[in-house]
Every structure is written in structure tokens, then in C-alpha cells.
N, C-alpha and C positions, 0 to 999 in steps of 0.2 A: 936225099929221101924227101918225097913230097909230104908236107904236113897235112893235117886233116882239113884245115881251113882252105887250103889250095884245092884239095880233092872236092870239097863242097862246091867251090866256085866253078871248077871245071865241069862238074856233073850238071850244074844248072845252066851252063852255056849250051848244052845239048839236052833240053828238058823234055823231049817227047816221052822218055821212059816214065817220067813223073806224071805228066799230063794224061797219059793213056792208062797207066796202071792204077792210078788213084783217082780217076774221074768221078767215081761214085762218092768218094770222101770229099772231094772238092764241092760236089753238089750239096752234100750234107752241111758243109761249112757255110756255103753261100746262103742256104735256106735258114740256118741258125742266125747268121748275121742279120738277115732281114727280119727275123722274129724279134731280135733284140733292139733294132734301131727304130726309134719313134720319130716320125716326121722326116725332114730333109736337112741334115746338118749342113751348115754353111761351108765349113772347111774340113776336109777329110784327109788324113794321112794314112796310107796303106804301106806298112813296113813289110818288106819281103813280099811285094805285091804279086809276084809270079806273072800269070797271064792277065791279071786284073779282074778275075772273076768275082772276087769278094766285094770290090768297091765299085765296079762299073755300074752295077744296078742301082747305086745310090745317087748317081748323077741325075740332075733334073734340068740342066741347061742354065741354071742360075747360080749354083754353088760351085766350089772349086775342089779339085782333087790333086793331091801330090802322091805320085807313084814312086816308091823307093825300092830299089833292088840292086844287089851286087852284080847280077847277071844282065849284061847289055842285051842279050838275046831275049830274055824275059820282058825287059822294058819295051823293046821293039814290038814284041807280040802284044803286050798290053795296050800300047798306043794304037796299034793297027786295028784294035777292036773297039775303039772309041768312036761314036758317031762323028762324022766329019765336021759338023757345025759346032761341036762342043770342044774341039781340040784346043782352042784358045784358053780354055779354063783348066787345062791339064798341065801340071809341071812334073817332069820326070827327073829323078835324081839317081844317078848310077854311082852308088857309094855304100860303104859300110855305115850302118845307122849311127854308130857311136862317133863317127867322124864327119857325118854329113852336116852341111851348113843349113840349118833350119831356124826359123824365127821362134823365139820363146813365146809361149802362151798364144799361139796363133791357130790352133786347131780345136774344133768342136768335138771331133771324133777321131780316135786313132785305132786302127786295126793292127793287131800283132798276132797273126794266125799262121802256124807252121814255122815259126821263127825260133822259139825258145829251144827247140830240139838242136839248135846249132850254137847256143850260147852256154858257155861253161857255167855250172851252178854257182860258183863263187863270184861270178860277174853279173848275175841276174839282178841283184839289188841295184847296182849302178845302172844297168840297162833300164829298169823300171823307173828309176829316179829321173833318167833323161826323158823318158816318155812323159812323166808328170810335168817336167819343166816346159814341155811343148803344148800341153793342154791348157785351154782356157779354164778358169774356175767354173765348175759345174759341168765340164766336158765329160765325155764318155770314153772308156777304154774297153775294147773287146780283145781279150787275150786268150790264147790256147796253149795248153801244155799236156804232157803225158805224165801220169802219176806213177813215179818210179816204184814206190813201196807196194803198189797194188800187185796182187798175185799174178794177174795176166801180164803185167809189165815184166815181172821177174822171169816168166816163161819166155817172153819175147827177147829179153836181154840174153838169156841163155842160148836161145836159137841163133840170135845175131852174132854172139861170140863164136859159136861154131862156124858160122859162115865167114866171119872175119878171119878165123884161123885158116880156113881153107882158101880164102881169097884175101890176103893181107892188104891189098891196095884199095879195098872198098872204103868209102867214106863212113865215118862214125857219127851216129846221132847221140845226143846227150839226154839222159833221163834224170829228172830231179823229182822233188816232192811237190805235188799240187797244193798241199796244205801250206807249204812254205811260200809258194807264189801268192796265195791268198793272204797269208800273214804279212808278207812284205807290202803288198798293195794296201791293205787296211792300215798298216803302220804309217804309210805315207799319206793317209787322208782319203783313200778311196773307200767307197761303200759298195758292197756286193749287191747288185740289183737283179741278177739272174745267172743261171748256170745250166749247162747241158752236159751230162756225162754219158758216154757210150763206148762201145768197144768195136773195133774192126774185126772182121773174120780173121782167124789166125792164119799165118802164112801157108801152112800145108793145105788149109781149106780154100784159101783164095785162088790157088792154082786150079781148083775144080769148079769155081763159081764165076759166073759172068759178072760184069759190072752191075747189070740190072738186078741180078739175084742178090748180090752183096748189098746193094742199096736197100732193097726190100727187107732183107734180113735185119739190117740195123734198125730200120724204122719199125719193124714188127716187134723187136725186142726192147727198144729203148724209146720209141715214140719221138717226140719233138721237144724243143726247148720249153714250149708252153706246157706240155704234158710229158714229162720225162719219167718213163717207167724203168724199173730195175736199175736205178742210177748206181746202186752199190756195186753192180757188176762192171761198170764202165771205168776204164783207165784213161780214156781220152776226155779231156775237160776243156770246155769253152766257157769262159766267164765274161760277164757283162758288169763292168764297174762304172760308178759315177764318182767324179772328183768333187769332194765337198767344197762349197764356196768358202 
């Protein structure tokens, strides 16, 4: 029987389903990262980089970017979208984050967006601790998670449980507590500098809504990271942390 980790890896080796169906959410994440990032960090690590959308816009020709993903297909796609003259400043790592060979305290900014959904809750503390070990003092972490106890998350879990029962070979995502993620980060010396909470259209509605309409609906209800409206209704959380010196 194929385990969930293998299903996840297989799913992202053929990623068009993800890139097409969630394009509006990728755009929201890209825009949120740009709102959080001040200046041009010298060294950036993008964990679970996907097609590189989140970090590509942070390149300026003088800084360096490390793209890390378990999917060779995603890494190839990400590298193909880097301007040709900047490819020498890009490092790509095809590995599990916890096993990757990375230099300690070598990054000014680490992005971890769309990743915790595939990290078991009991392993998240070790995961965040490794992130901390790679950041320079005063560095930044932008991390995203879904808030499991939120009432919308409970509905989504129920819906996905039914889908998994009907199609048992589907990959499984992991939902924990956003408050726990914040508490772990703060316990490790991170200071919360910003947050954006929002909710995606529910699955039955998404089938009736175009990518453009879905994007506009999220922005209408929740605004942006700078002006986050109705945050209490949001179960998707993007946090901006600073590591204390």
C-alpha cells in the first residue's frame, strides 16, 4: 500500500492540477509575501518552492535564492522561469527539508508556504526548530498554515473525509492549530510582525466560480495583509515572524 508521503510526492510530480486549480490562491500568497517583505533580503530559502512564484519576484540580480522541493518537476519549472542572467544566483535542492544539506544561519528570509499541510502536527516543532537554525539572527520567516479548530476547517475536514472514503487513494493533508504554530515560533525566539487570515471559497462553491471571481471574492471579504478585514472568519493563516537577535 502506498503511504501518504509517497502519494504527496507523486501528486506534485504532475503538478498541473495544483497550479491550475489554485492559481488564484497562489496569487494571493505571492501578493502577501510581497507585502510582508521589506527591502531585498540577501539570501532567501523557499521551502516547498513549487513553481517559484513566491520567491521569484524577490530576486534583484544581486541576492541569492535557494529553491527546495521534493518534486523534481516543480524544481525544473521554477528554474525555467528565472531570468537567464540570474540563474547563477540560484541553487536548487531536490530533497526533503529535514534531510537537506543547508548551511546554518545562512538565510535572511525563509518562506514556508503551503508546506505545513504535509507535516505531521507532532513533528512541526522540530520542523520550525530546523528553520530557526538556518536563519541569521534578525532574519525573517513567512509561514502559512490552516487553523484546524476553526469552524470552516472543521467543515472542510468533514468534506475531505467523505471524499477520502469514496476515493481512498487520495493524498491526505494535515490540519493543526494556528495558535500552536504561533506559540511554537514565539517560544523559539520569533516575534510576530504581521499576519493575514482569509478563507478560500468552499469546495462546492469553487466548482461554480472562476479563478478570477474566487480571487475577487477573497479580496472583497478579507482585504490584504495591510488591511485584513473579517480576519475572524479566516482559517487560512500567513504569518510574518522576525527572529530576535
